[in-house]
N, C-alpha and C positions, 0 to 999 in steps of 0.2 A: 762819364757824363759831366759836363761842366755846369753845374747849377750856379746861378749867379749869387754872389753874396749881398747880403742886405743887413741893416742894422738890427742888432738882437732886441728882443723883447724884454727879456731879463736873463739873469745868469742861473736861475734856478735856486741858488743858495741865499740870495739877498732879497729878491723881490717877493713879497708875500702876497700881493694881489694882482690878479691877472685881469685885464680889461679888454672890452671890445674896442675902445678907442685906439689902444696900441696895435691892435690887429689891423685896424683900418689904415694905419700908417705903413702897412706892407711889411710888417715885421716877419723875420724868419729866424729860426733858432739853430745855431750850431751846437752839437751836443757830443759828448763822449761816453756818458752813462746810461742815457735813455732819452726818449722823446715822446711827447704826448700831445694829442690834438683832440679835443671834445667840444661838445655843443654848448658847455656852459663853464664859466671860470671856476666855480666851485667844484665841479667834476674833474677838471684838469688839476686842481690843487689836490683833491682826494688821491688821484693817481700818483702825483708827484710824491706826496707824503708816504705812500705805500713803497715807492721805489727807494726813498730815502730810508725807510725802516728795514731795508733788506729784501723786500718782496721783489718777484720778478715781473715780467710783462703781463702775465696771466693775472696774477694777484692785483696788479694796478689797473688792468683793463676791468675786471670784475668790480673792483672798488669804484671805479668811475661810473660803471653801469648802474650799480646800486644807487650811487648819488644822483645820476641823471632820473632815476625813477622817483626821486624826491623833487628835484629842482627844475624838472621839464615835464611837468605833468600833462602838458598838451600833447605830447608825442611819445611818452615813454612811461613805464610803470610796471608794477608787479602783475597787472592785469593783462599784459601783452605778450609778445613772443620775441625771441632773440636768436639770431644766427650769427655764428662766428667763423672766421677763417683764421687758423692758428698755425704759425711756424714755430716749431719747438726750437730750443737751442741746439738740438743735433741736426737741424735742417729739414726734418719732415714736415709737410704741409697737410693739414687735414681741415675737414669742414665739420664743426660742431653744428648739426642741423636741428634748430629748435623750433621749426615751423609747427604751428598747432593744428588742431583738427576740431570739427564741430562735435557737439555732444551726440550721444547715441541717439537722443529723442528727436534731433533736428529733422525736419521734413518740409517739403513744399506746402504741406497741408496746415503745419502750425507755425510756419514763419511767413508772414505777409511781406510784400515789397517794402513797405515802410519799416516794418520791424527788423529787416535785414540791416538797415541803416542806423537806427537809434533805439536803444532800449535794451532789456535784459536778454532778449532773444537774438541779438545782433552778435553775440560773443562767442568765440572759440575757447576751448579749455586753455587757460593761460600757461604759457610754457617758459617764460623768462626766469622764474625762480629756479625751475628744474635744471635750465640750461647754464646758468650761472653757477649753480651748485656743482653741477656735472664737471664743468671746465676747471673750477677751483680745486675740487678733489683730486683730480688726475694730475694737473700740472702746477698748482700753486704751492708756494713755499711757506706762507704764513697761515695762521689760523682763521677760520671763518669769521670768528668774533673781531679779529683785528681788521680784515678787509672791509667788514661792514661798519666800523667805527665812524667813518666820515659820513655815511649816509644817515646813520642814526642821529649824529650831531646835527646835520642839516635839518632833519625833520624836527628835531627838539628845539633847536636854537634858532631856526629859520633862516632865511635869506631874504635879500631885498629884491623886491618886484621890480623887474625891468620894463621898459617901454614895450618890448616885444611881448612879454608875458600879459601885460595889461591889454595890449591890442588884440592878442588872440583870444583872451577871455571875453573881451567885449563882442567879438564875433559870434560867440556861441552862448551869450547870457541867457537868450531866451530858452535854448534847450536845457542849460543847467538849472534855470529857475523851475522848469517843469518837474524836476525831481527834488523835493525838499532836503532830502539826505545829501545830495550832490551839491545843491547850493550853499548848504551849511558848511560844507567843507572847502569850496573853492570861490565863493561870493562873499562879499561883505554887505549885508542888508540889501541883498538882491543886485548888486552891481559889482563890477570887477575892482579888485583891489588897487589902490593908487600906487603909482611909481614911487619906489623908495620904501614902501611899507615892508616890515619884517614879516614875512609869512611863515608862520609855523603850523606843523601838522602833527598833533599830539597822537592821533589815532594811527597814522602810518608809522610813527615812531615806535608805538607799541608792537605793531606788526613786525617790524624790522628787528626789534630786540627779541621777539619770540623766534623768529627764523634764526637770528645769530646764535641763541642759546640752545634751541631744539634742533636746528638743522632744517635744511630746505624740505625734507620729507614732510614736516608738519604742515606744510602748505597743501599737501596732497592726501594725507592720511590722519592729521592731528587736529588740534584746536582750531587753527586757521581754516582748514578744510571744513570743519563742522559749521563754522561762521559763514563761509561762502555759500554752503548749500542752504543753510537757513535763509540767508538773504535771497537766494534764487527761488526758493518755495514761496516765500512771502511776497514776491514781486513778480511771479509769472515767468521766471527764468527756466531754462532747460538742463543747466548743469546739475548733475547728481553726485551723490557719494561715490557711486560706481565709476562715473567719469573720472573723477579725480583720483581714486584709489587705483584704477587700471591705467592711468596715463603713464605711457612709457617714458623711459629716459630718453634725452635727445640722442640722435643717431650720429655717429661718425660716418663720414662719407668721403669718397675721394672727390677731390676737386675737379673742375673743368679747366682745361689749359689750351692755349694756342700759341703759335709763334706769330709775333707781329714785328715787322721790320727788324728781325734779328732778336728781339726781346722775347721773353716767356711770360705770358699773362695768365694768371692763376685766379680763378673765382668760383663761385658756388653754383651748383646745378639746380635745375628745377625741384621744387616749386619756386626757388629764388629767382632772381632776374638776371644771374650771371651769364646765362646763354644769350640774352639780348645784347649785353655789352660785347661779348666776344664776336657775335655776328656783325654788329656795327663796326668794331675795329677791322675785321676782315674785309668789309665793304670799303672803308677808308683806304685801306692798303692797295685797292684795285682802282682808286681814283688818282688823277693827276697829283703829283707830289709837290706843287708849287705852293708850300705852305707859307711863303712870305706875303702872299696876296690874301690879306685877311678877309676882304669881302668874299672871295671864291671859297676860302675855308669855312666860313660861317655858312654859306650857301650849301656846301657839301655836307656839313654836320646836320643841317635842317632836312635835306633830302634823305640822308641816311637814316636818321631817326624815324621819319614818316614811314620808310620802307621796312625798317626793323619791326616796328610794332604793327604794321599791316600784316607782315609775315607772321608774327606771334598769334594774331587772330586767325589767319589763314590755315596755319599749321600748328595748333596748340600741342605742347609736350606736356603729358600728365606728370603727376607727382612721383611716379615710381622712377627709380635711378635710370636715366637714359642709357641705352647701349652705345658701344663705340660707333657701330654703323649708323645709328640715328644722329648721333652728334655730327658725325662726319658729314652726313648728308644736309645738315643744317648749317653748320658753321665751316664746312670745308671750302677750299678755294673755288671749286666750280660753282656752288650756290652763290657765294659772295660775289663772284665776277658776273654772274647773271644780273644780279640786282645793280651792281655798278655800272654795267653797260646800259641798262634800263634808264638810270639816272642821267648819264652822259647822252643818251639819245634825246631825253626830254629837253635838254638845254637849247637844242636847235628849234624848239617850238616857241610859239610866241605868247600864249596867254593861259591863264588857269582854266578857262572854259574848255580847252581841249583835253582836260585831265577829269572829266566828269566820272569816267570809270574808275577812277582811283580814290573816290571818296570811301569813307570807312565802310567795312563790311555791314550788312543789316544787323541792326540790334546793338551796334557798338557806339558808344557815346565818347566823342572826342574831347569834349569839355568836362572837366571834373573839379571837385574842390581840392585844394591843396592837401596832400598827405603830409603827415606831421611826424614822420619818422626821426630817429636821430641816429647819429653814427660817431664812433670814436676810433682812434688809431693809436697804438702804443708800441713801443720797442724798448729793450733793455740792452745793458752792455754785453750780455752773452749771446745775443742774436736772436732771441725769441721776439716774435712779433705777433701782435693780435690786431685784427681788423674786424670790428664787432658792429653790427647794426641791429637796433631793436626798435619797436613800434607798439602802438595800440590803434593802428591803422589810421583813421581820420582824426581830425583835431579833436582833442579831448575824447577820443574813441567813441564809445556808445552813448556818451554824455550822461552816464549813470555810473554812481560809485558805491562801494560798500561803506556805509556809514560807520560801522565798528572797526573796520580795518583800513580805511582812509585812501584806498586807491580806486582808480577808474578801470572799468571793464573795457576790453576791446571791442571793436565792431567789424572784425575781420570777415564775417559772413556776408558783408555788403560786397565783396569781391567775388562771390560765388555766383555764376550765372544760374538763372532758373530753367533755362533750355538745356537740352542734352549737350554735355560738355565734360572734358577730363576733370573739371573742377566744379561740376554741378552742386548746387545746394542739396544736402541730404544728410543722413545720418553718417557721422565720423568723416565727412568731407574736409579736405584739406585745401584751404583757400591758396590761390596763387598770389605771389608778391613780387615786388621789383628789387628787393634788397639784393645787393651785389657787393659785399666786401671783397676786396681784390688785393693781390699783391703782384708787383711786377718784378721780375728778375732779369738780369743782363743777358741771359741766354748764351753765356760764354761756355763752350765745351770744357768740361772738366773743373770749371770755376764758375759758379752761378749765383754770384752775390746779389741781395736785393737791391732795387732801385726805387721803387715806390711801394707805399701801403696806403690804400684810400678806400673811402666809400662815401656815401652821400645819404641825404635825407630828401624826401619830396616826391614819392610816388613814382610816375614815370620819368620825372625830372631826375631821378637817381641816375637812371642810365645816360641821359644826355649830359648831365653835370660831369659824371666821371669820365666819359668819353672825351668831353673837352678838355678836362684837366690833363688826362693821360696824353693826348695828342699835342697839347701845348707844351708839355715837358719833354716828351720823346721826339716830336716831329719839329716843333718850332724852337725848342731849345731855350724856352723862357724859364725863369726861375719858378720854384715850387709855389711861393706865395703869390707871385704875379699870375701864375696860372689859375690859382684859386680865385684871385680878385678878378680876373679878366672878365669882360662883359660876355654874355651867354646867350644863345639862341635855342629855342625848343619848338618842335613841330608837333602839332596835335593830329589825331586821326580824323579830325573834321576838316583837315587841310587848312587850318588856320596856322599861323607861325608867331610865336612870341619872340621878342628880341629887346635886350636891354638897351636903353637909350644911347650909351656911348658907342655902341657899334652900328647903330641904326642911321648910317650915313646914306646919302641919296642914292648912291650907286647900288648899295646892297638892297635897300627897300625896293627899289625899281626892279631889280632882278627877282627878288622874292615875289612880288606882286604878278609877275609873268607865270609863276608856277604855284602859288598858293592862293586860296580863295580870299584870304584876309591877313594883312600884317598888323600885329598889335604891339605898338612900341611900350615896353614897361620902363620903369624908372631905373636908375642906376642901382645895382646890387639889390635887386628886387626879391622880397621874401619868397614869392612863388617860385622862383627858378632854382630851387634847391639849395642844399648846404653841404660843402664837401670838408671833411676833416682828414688830413693826410700827413704823412711822414715820408721823408726822402733820404736817400744815402748817396753819397758821391763815390768816385772809383777808390777813394782812400778809405771808405768805411765811415766817414763823418756823417752825421745825421742832421736832419732838418725836420721842422714841424711848421704847419701851416693851418689856420682854421678859417672858416668862411666868414666873412664879414656881413653876410646876408642875414645872419641870425646872431645869437648870443656867444658864439664860439670862442675858445681861448686855446692857444698852443704854448707849449713850454718846454724847457729842457732841464736836464739834471747833470 
């Protein structure tokens, strides 16, 4: 694959500070020893430092994930969940499924609709600590203390508040102020910290040091577990000592995979969102291949995304590992072709009023708050690759934090329907997610080298963002960073469509208005359109890294 060359961000050995500005200039890295792309410069530096110290891709990814738990509290943290797609240096690809589940006491009777979104009863049992610990113990080369050093230093010494961090905090200041403990951790006199302020988190630093010295099991059976349960009892939460003690380790699972235009696409099964991404790719494969027509390409992306999420609601797949026959029926050629044919037939119709029957299923909301997931991608010189997505679900999760431990709780129970459903709210319910860490291989018989590793943040925009980057690189042959930077489109189940301003030409918006109820033009590189962190490989095995300029991401090489 001929990935275009672009100016390097840094050479990994000389440049010490990574900036979002350099990413916005379209930088791509050529590497020989490793590549890193994360959602925050300090996390990228953490991964680089671990690679320089002799760590492998798993060490580096885990170090970056711990760091993001410190410097991206709006979307990541010890109170959330993590899912990883790992390619070992021997070539085996496996899913480390860290999806969490509800406490045993959770029920429709003791969790109201409002309590599902905000507060102590909105959270599932955190799995991030267990997932990172499991992956590191199995594949890491360095000690736990070493890979956690960067995160501990970030919490103790602090990092500078960015414009995005301040803006995100301002969006939820009212919620954070409703909890004095949370306001004390993340606000300054009731307001968001100023841009450039050094933000230190001594409570979180203590927690991280405790994990580093005592092991991740302390979070579930030791002093940290006791402090979590004390906090839950005092504030009406449902997580108990039994929930934490009996919390099982992450499960290793077989990934899902398809062939797409000769490539092999590998991603995570339900309850993650990989199935949606694979179906979208198969539908695109059955649509006309005139990828040079950018307006038509964006139009097909929008129609495909609407249909994929409509299918997800019509035919929900439960959290149990899907059977081969079920997967074939959902992402096989026959089903994908039916959807593609439906899209093509609608192109001959004139206006959106003819599509009233296609509005979202009853009870489904098409407009939703931005998810604030985070993603990172890492590779090393031995061929190991990690594509890792972690989240606390909504912006600042449940908007409540443990004052003594310094981290926010997730609000994943907000994704559990109250009506009968495979993910219905209840005891030990496992919420559905959109996370889809993905690796693309060349698909060559007998020699199947990697081509891309990527994932995204942003709720359902995870799927549409990843789809557009993959198609831009594989189908349209643009460079990796150009694919990440490119204007995006996203269709909602309410049959509205979002499109970033640079792509919103008159021809495309006119076409979209004939098939969607409302076209909403977003600003260039809009925060709500998701954030992709990716690494790429050319046919010679040289590596590239690209971070999304829509947030605070940074990519680097070693």
